[in-house]
C-alpha positions in Angstrom: 195.9 276.6 194.4 199.2 276.2 196.2 199.4 273.5 198.8 200.3 274.8 202.5 202.2 272.5 204.8 201.5 273.7 208.3 203.9 271.2 210.2 206.4 274.1 211.0 203.8 276.3 213.1 202.9 272.8 214.7 206.3 271.9 215.6 207.2 275.4 217.2 203.8 275.3 219.3 204.8 271.9 220.4 208.2 272.8 221.4 207.0 276.1 223.2 205.0 273.9 225.3 207.5 271.2 226.1 209.9 273.7 227.2 207.3 275.0 229.5 206.8 271.7 231.2 210.5 270.6 231.2 210.9 269.2 234.7 207.9 267.6 234.9 207.6 264.0 236.0 207.3 261.1 234.0 205.9 261.5 230.4 204.5 264.9 231.1 207.3 266.7 230.1 208.1 264.4 226.8 204.8 263.6 225.2 202.7 266.7 224.0 199.4 265.2 224.7 200.5 264.6 228.3 202.6 267.6 228.7 199.7 269.8 227.8 197.2 268.4 230.0 200.0 268.8 232.8 200.5 272.3 231.7 196.8 273.1 232.1 196.2 271.4 235.4 199.4 273.2 236.7 198.0 276.5 235.4 194.7 275.8 237.2 196.4 274.9 240.4 198.7 278.1 240.4 195.6 280.1 240.0 194.0 278.4 242.9 196.7 278.9 245.2 197.4 282.6 244.2 193.8 283.0 245.9 194.4 280.5 248.6 197.6 282.5 249.9 195.8 285.4 250.7 193.4 283.3 252.6 196.3 281.5 254.6 198.1 284.4 255.5 194.7 286.4 256.8 194.6 283.2 258.8 198.1 283.4 260.3 197.5 287.0 261.3 194.5 286.5 263.1 196.2 283.6 265.1 199.0 285.6 266.1 196.9 288.8 266.9 194.6 286.5 268.9 197.9 285.2 270.9 199.2 288.4 271.4 195.7 289.9 272.6 195.0 287.2 275.0 198.4 287.9 276.5 197.1 291.8 277.1 193.8 290.4 278.4 191.7 290.5 275.2 190.4 288.3 272.9 190.8 288.9 269.4 186.9 289.5 268.4 186.9 291.8 271.0 190.1 293.5 270.2 188.9 293.9 266.8 185.4 295.5 267.9 187.1 297.6 270.4 189.6 299.2 267.5 186.4 299.6 265.3 184.8 301.6 267.8 187.9 303.6 268.5 188.5 304.0 264.9 192.0 302.5 264.7 192.5 301.8 261.2 195.6 299.5 261.4 195.0 296.1 259.3 195.8 292.6 260.2 198.9 292.6 258.7 200.5 295.4 260.5 198.8 294.3 263.8 200.6 291.1 263.4 204.0 292.3 262.5 203.6 294.8 265.4 202.7 291.9 267.8 205.6 289.8 266.9 208.4 292.4 266.3 207.2 295.1 269.0 205.3 293.8 271.4 205.3 296.8 273.8 203.7 299.0 270.9 201.0 296.3 270.5 200.3 296.2 274.3 200.2 300.3 274.1 197.4 299.8 271.3 195.5 297.6 273.3 195.8 299.7 276.4 194.3 302.4 274.3 191.4 300.6 273.0 190.3 298.9 275.9 
């Protein structure tokens, strides 16, 4: 049986991972075992923060809507409840943008649902 040397694929795999970790700190960009751990951790963190970003933006929109609603004499929860009863289907992102860019339109929506 013929002897198979497998250094070529290993080197290719190592080079690919070291290229992906270029710019990492200390040995995390130069030593394969450290780079592999850093790359795995970075991938996990990026996955977590992609989910977290959605949560953070929704909190930001809620705060903005609450501030604008209180200027018009309603709290956030009462505004959302009134919109639900009147069947106004504007999501929080749109409401937040309206509150910032067009306060007059936002106040018209608030007076409509009151």
